[in-house]
DSSP file (Angstrom, degrees, kcal/mol; ACC not computed):
  #  RESIDUE AA STRUCTURE BP1 BP2  ACC     N-H-->O    O-->H-N    N-H-->O    O-->H-N    TCO  KAPPA ALPHA  PHI   PSI    X-CA   Y-CA   Z-CA
    1    1 A X    >         0   0    0      0, 0.0     3,-2.1     0, 0.0     4,-0.1   0.000 360.0 360.0 360.0 -24.6  -93.7  100.2  -37.5
    2    2 A X  T 3   -     0   0    0      1,-0.3     0, 0.0     2,-0.1     0, 0.0   0.810 360.0 -57.6  53.5  37.0  -90.9   98.4  -35.7
    3    3 A X  T 3  S+     0   0    0      2,-0.1    -1,-0.3     1,-0.1     3,-0.0   0.544 123.7  97.0  76.6   6.6  -88.4  101.3  -36.3
    4    4 A X  S <  S+     0   0    0     -3,-2.1    45,-2.4    44,-0.0     2,-0.3   0.537  73.6  61.9-103.9  -9.5  -88.8  101.2  -40.1
    5    5 A X  E     -A   48   0A   0     43,-0.2     2,-0.3    -4,-0.1    43,-0.2  -0.798  56.8-167.5-119.6 160.1  -91.3  104.0  -40.5
    6    6 A X  E     -A   47   0A   0     41,-2.7    41,-2.8    -2,-0.3     2,-0.4  -0.996   8.8-153.7-146.1 140.0  -91.4  107.7  -39.7
    7    7 A X  E     -A   46   0A   0     -2,-0.3     2,-0.3    39,-0.2    39,-0.2  -0.955  15.9-166.7-113.4 132.4  -94.2  110.2  -39.7
    8    8 A X  E     -A   45   0A   0     37,-2.4    37,-2.7    -2,-0.4     2,-0.4  -0.899   5.8-163.8-120.7 150.4  -93.4  113.9  -40.3
    9    9 A X  E     -A   44   0A   0     -2,-0.3     2,-0.4    35,-0.2    35,-0.2  -0.998   8.5-176.4-133.0 133.5  -95.5  117.0  -39.7
   10   10 A X  E     -A   43   0A   0     33,-2.9    33,-3.2    -2,-0.4     2,-0.4  -0.995   7.1-173.6-135.8 140.2  -94.9  120.4  -41.2
   11   11 A X  E     -A   42   0A   0     -2,-0.4     2,-0.4    31,-0.2    31,-0.2  -0.992   4.7-171.4-129.1 137.9  -96.5  123.8  -40.8
   12   12 A X  E     -A   41   0A   0     29,-2.3    29,-2.1    -2,-0.4     4,-0.1  -0.997  69.3  -5.7-132.1 137.3  -95.8  127.0  -42.8
   13   13 A X  S >  S+     0   0    0     -2,-0.4     3,-1.8    27,-0.2    -1,-0.2   0.901  71.6 174.3  49.9  50.9  -97.1  130.5  -42.2
   14   14 A X  T 3  S+     0   0    0      1,-0.3    -1,-0.1     2,-0.1    26,-0.1   0.828  75.5  42.4 -56.8 -37.4  -99.3  129.2  -39.4
   15   15 A X  T 3  S-     0   0    0     25,-0.0    -1,-0.3     0, 0.0    -2,-0.1   0.229 110.1-118.2 -98.6  13.9 -100.5  132.8  -38.4
   16   16 A X    <   +     0   0    0     -3,-1.8     3,-0.3     1,-0.1    -2,-0.1   0.925  61.2 149.4  52.5  54.5 -100.9  134.0  -42.0
   17   17 A X        +     0   0    0      1,-0.2    -1,-0.1    22,-0.0    21,-0.1   0.174  37.0  96.8-102.5  16.2  -98.2  136.7  -41.6
   18   18 A X        +     0   0    0     19,-0.3    -1,-0.2    -5,-0.1     2,-0.1   0.289  52.7 118.3 -92.5  12.5  -97.0  136.9  -45.2
   19   19 A X        +     0   0    0     -3,-0.3     2,-0.3    17,-0.1    17,-0.2  -0.467  40.1 175.9 -73.1 149.7  -99.1  139.8  -46.2
   20   20 A X  E     -B   35   0B   0     15,-1.6    15,-3.2    -2,-0.1     2,-0.3  -0.990  20.5-146.1-152.1 158.8  -97.3  143.0  -47.3
   21   21 A X  E     -B   34   0B   0     -2,-0.3     2,-0.4    13,-0.2    13,-0.2  -0.947   7.0-161.0-127.9 150.5  -97.9  146.4  -48.7
   22   22 A X  E     -B   33   0B   0     11,-3.1    11,-2.8    -2,-0.3     2,-0.4  -0.997   4.6-172.6-131.7 132.2  -95.9  148.6  -51.1
   23   23 A X  E     -B   32   0B   0     -2,-0.4     2,-0.4     9,-0.2     9,-0.2  -0.994   3.7-172.0-127.1 130.5  -96.2  152.3  -51.6
   24   24 A X  E     -B   31   0B   0      7,-3.6     7,-3.1    -2,-0.4     2,-0.5  -0.983   7.1-176.1-125.4 127.4  -94.4  154.2  -54.4
   25   25 A X  E     +B   30   0B   0     -2,-0.4     2,-0.4     5,-0.2     5,-0.2  -0.971  15.8 160.6-122.0 114.4  -94.3  158.0  -54.7
   26   26 A X  E >   -B   29   0B   0      3,-2.9     3,-2.9    -2,-0.5     2,-0.1  -0.955  61.8 -56.9-140.2 116.9  -92.5  159.2  -57.9
   27   27 A X  T 3  S-     0   0    0     -2,-0.4    -1,-0.0     1,-0.3     0, 0.0  -0.312 123.4 -13.0  50.2-116.8  -92.9  162.7  -59.3
   28   28 A X  T 3  S+     0   0    0     -2,-0.1     2,-0.5    -3,-0.1    -1,-0.3   0.419 119.7  93.1 -91.5   1.1  -96.7  163.1  -59.9
   29   29 A X  E <   -B   26   0B   0     -3,-2.9    -3,-2.9     2,-0.0     2,-0.5  -0.835  48.0-177.2-107.5 129.6  -97.5  159.4  -59.5
   30   30 A X  E     +B   25   0B   0     -2,-0.5     2,-0.4    -5,-0.2    -5,-0.2  -0.987  10.8 175.3-120.1 129.5  -98.6  157.8  -56.2
   31   31 A X  E     +B   24   0B   0     -7,-3.1    -7,-3.6    -2,-0.5     2,-0.4  -0.993   7.4 179.8-136.5 139.8  -99.1  154.0  -56.2
   32   32 A X  E     -B   23   0B   0     -2,-0.4     2,-0.4    -9,-0.2    -9,-0.2  -0.996   1.6-176.3-140.0 148.5 -100.0  151.6  -53.4
   33   33 A X  E     -B   22   0B   0    -11,-2.8   -11,-3.1    -2,-0.4     2,-0.5  -0.997   8.4-164.5-144.8 135.2 -100.5  147.9  -53.4
   34   34 A X  E     -B   21   0B   0     -2,-0.4     2,-0.6   -13,-0.2   -13,-0.2  -0.989   9.7-158.0-121.6 125.3 -101.5  145.5  -50.6
   35   35 A X  E     -B   20   0B   0    -15,-3.2   -15,-1.6    -2,-0.5     2,-0.9  -0.909   4.3-167.0-107.5 119.5 -101.0  141.8  -51.1
   36   36 A X        -     0   0    0     -2,-0.6     2,-0.4   -17,-0.2   -17,-0.1  -0.823  17.8-177.2-105.0  91.5 -103.2  139.5  -49.0
   37   37 A X        -     0   0    0     -2,-0.9     2,-0.8   -21,-0.0   -19,-0.3  -0.743  21.2-155.5 -95.8 135.0 -101.5  136.1  -49.5
   38   38 A X        +     0   0    0     -2,-0.4    -2,-0.0     1,-0.1   -25,-0.0  -0.808  32.9 151.3-108.4  89.9 -102.9  132.9  -48.0
   39   39 A X        +     0   0    0     -2,-0.8     2,-0.1   -26,-0.1    -1,-0.1   0.122  16.2 141.9-106.3  18.8  -99.8  130.7  -47.8
   40   40 A X        -     0   0    0    -26,-0.1     2,-0.4   -29,-0.1   -27,-0.2  -0.426  28.5-177.2 -64.8 133.5 -100.8  128.6  -44.8
   41   41 A X  E     -A   12   0A   0    -29,-2.1   -29,-2.3    -2,-0.1     2,-0.5  -0.998  20.5-167.9-141.2 135.1  -99.7  125.1  -45.4
   42   42 A X  E     -A   11   0A   0     -2,-0.4     2,-0.4   -31,-0.2   -31,-0.2  -0.992  13.4-172.0-122.4 124.9 -100.0  121.9  -43.4
   43   43 A X  E     -A   10   0A   0    -33,-3.2   -33,-2.9    -2,-0.5     2,-0.4  -0.965   8.7-176.0-123.5 135.3  -98.0  118.9  -44.5
   44   44 A X  E     -A    9   0A   0     -2,-0.4     2,-0.3   -35,-0.2   -35,-0.2  -0.997  12.7-178.1-128.1 126.5  -98.2  115.3  -43.2
   45   45 A X  E     -A    8   0A   0    -37,-2.7   -37,-2.4    -2,-0.4     2,-0.4  -0.902  14.7-164.4-127.9 154.6  -95.7  112.7  -44.5
   46   46 A X  E     -A    7   0A   0     -2,-0.3     2,-0.4   -39,-0.2   -39,-0.2  -0.996   6.9-175.4-138.1 131.0  -95.1  109.0  -44.0
   47   47 A X  E     -A    6   0A   0    -41,-2.8   -41,-2.7    -2,-0.4     2,-0.4  -0.991   1.9-178.0-129.0 134.5  -91.9  107.1  -44.9
   48   48 A X  E     -A    5   0A   0     -2,-0.4     2,-0.6   -43,-0.2   -43,-0.2  -0.999  20.5-137.7-135.0 132.8  -91.4  103.4  -44.6
   49   49 A X        -     0   0    0    -45,-2.4     2,-0.2    -2,-0.4     4,-0.1  -0.802  21.9-164.6 -93.2 119.7  -88.3  101.4  -45.3
   50   50 A X        +     0   0    0     -2,-0.6     2,-0.0     2,-0.1    -2,-0.0  -0.537  45.6  31.4 -92.9 164.7  -88.9   98.1  -47.2
   51   51 A X  S    S-     0   0    0     -2,-0.2     2,-0.7     2,-0.0    -2,-0.0  -0.185 103.1 -29.3  87.6-175.8  -86.5   95.3  -47.6
   52   52 A X        +     0   0    0      1,-0.1     3,-0.5     2,-0.0    -2,-0.1  -0.683  46.8 179.9 -83.1 115.1  -83.7   93.9  -45.5
   53   53 A X  S    S+     0   0    0     -2,-0.7    -1,-0.1     1,-0.2    -2,-0.0   0.400  72.4  72.9 -94.0   2.4  -82.1   96.6  -43.3
   54   54 A X        +     0   0    0      2,-0.0    -1,-0.2     0, 0.0     2,-0.1   0.251  67.1 122.8-101.1  12.2  -79.6   94.2  -41.7
   55   55 A X        -     0   0    0     -3,-0.5     3,-0.1     1,-0.1     2,-0.0  -0.395  68.5-105.4 -71.1 151.1  -77.4   93.8  -44.8
   56   56 A X        -     0   0    0      1,-0.1    -1,-0.1    -2,-0.1    -2,-0.0  -0.312  48.4 -82.2 -72.0 162.5  -73.7   94.6  -44.5
   57   57 A X        -     0   0    0      1,-0.1    -1,-0.1     2,-0.0     0, 0.0  -0.243  26.0-140.6 -64.8 152.4  -72.5   97.9  -46.0
   58   58 A X        +     0   0    0     -3,-0.1     2,-0.2     2,-0.1    -1,-0.1   0.420  64.8 118.5 -94.2   0.4  -71.6   98.0  -49.6
   59   59 A X        -     0   0    0      1,-0.0     2,-0.4     0, 0.0    -2,-0.0  -0.498  46.7-167.8 -67.9 133.0  -68.5  100.1  -49.1
   60   60 A X        -     0   0    0     -2,-0.2     2,-0.2     3,-0.0    -2,-0.1  -0.953  21.3-117.2-125.0 143.9  -65.4   98.3  -50.2
   61   61 A X        -     0   0    0     -2,-0.4     2,-0.3     1,-0.1     0, 0.0  -0.542  34.9-112.3 -75.1 142.8  -61.8   99.1  -49.6
   62   62 A X        -     0   0    0     -2,-0.2    -1,-0.1     1,-0.1     2,-0.0  -0.572  33.6-124.7 -73.6 135.8  -59.8   99.8  -52.7
   63   63 A X     >  -     0   0    0     -2,-0.3     4,-2.2     1,-0.1     5,-0.2  -0.237  29.4 -95.8 -75.6 172.9  -57.2   97.2  -53.4
   64   64 A X  H  > S+     0   0    0      1,-0.2     4,-2.5     2,-0.2     5,-0.2   0.893 122.2  51.1 -58.9 -45.5  -53.5   98.0  -53.8
   65   65 A X  H  > S+     0   0    0      1,-0.2     4,-2.4     2,-0.2    -1,-0.2   0.887 110.6  49.4 -62.3 -38.9  -53.5   98.1  -57.6
   66   66 A X  H  > S+     0   0    0      2,-0.2     4,-1.8     1,-0.2    -1,-0.2   0.903 111.6  48.2 -67.9 -40.6  -56.4  100.5  -57.6
   67   67 A X  H  X>S+     0   0    0     -4,-2.2     5,-2.5     2,-0.2     4,-0.5   0.894 111.9  50.4 -65.1 -38.8  -54.8  102.8  -55.0
   68   68 A X  H ><5S+     0   0    0     -4,-2.5     3,-0.9     1,-0.2    -2,-0.2   0.907 108.6  52.0 -64.7 -41.3  -51.6  102.7  -57.1
   69   69 A X  H 3<5S+     0   0    0     -4,-2.4    -1,-0.2     1,-0.3    -2,-0.2   0.868 109.8  49.3 -62.8 -36.4  -53.5  103.6  -60.2
   70   70 A X  H 3<5S-     0   0    0     -4,-1.8    -1,-0.3    -5,-0.1    -2,-0.2   0.537 116.2-116.5 -81.8  -6.2  -55.1  106.6  -58.4
   71   71 A X  T <<5 +     0   0    0     -3,-0.9     2,-0.2    -4,-0.5    -3,-0.2   0.718  60.7 151.5  81.7  21.6  -51.7  107.7  -57.2
   72   72 A X      < -     0   0    0     -5,-2.5     2,-0.3    -6,-0.1    -1,-0.2  -0.569  37.5-135.2 -85.3 150.8  -52.3  107.3  -53.5
   73   73 A X              0   0    0     -2,-0.2    -1,-0.0     1,-0.1    -5,-0.0  -0.751 360.0 360.0-102.7 153.3  -49.5  106.5  -51.1
   74   74 A X              0   0    0     -2,-0.3    -1,-0.1   -10,-0.0    -2,-0.0   0.483 360.0 360.0 -70.2 360.0  -49.7  103.9  -48.3
């Protein structure tokens, strides 16, 4: 890879702990709900930079006239 690539690994909800229950008691009505969600997720990514990475920066200093136009002081 020569320093141009990167591998990433991601895990979400590894132990499947996103289940929840809801119980509602209102006047004569009793309601309960249990949600068994399977949100376990495994992500594997690869990123590689193509092209010339040794180019100089494209940032340029503003010249005097441009700074004057923008109202900046020296």
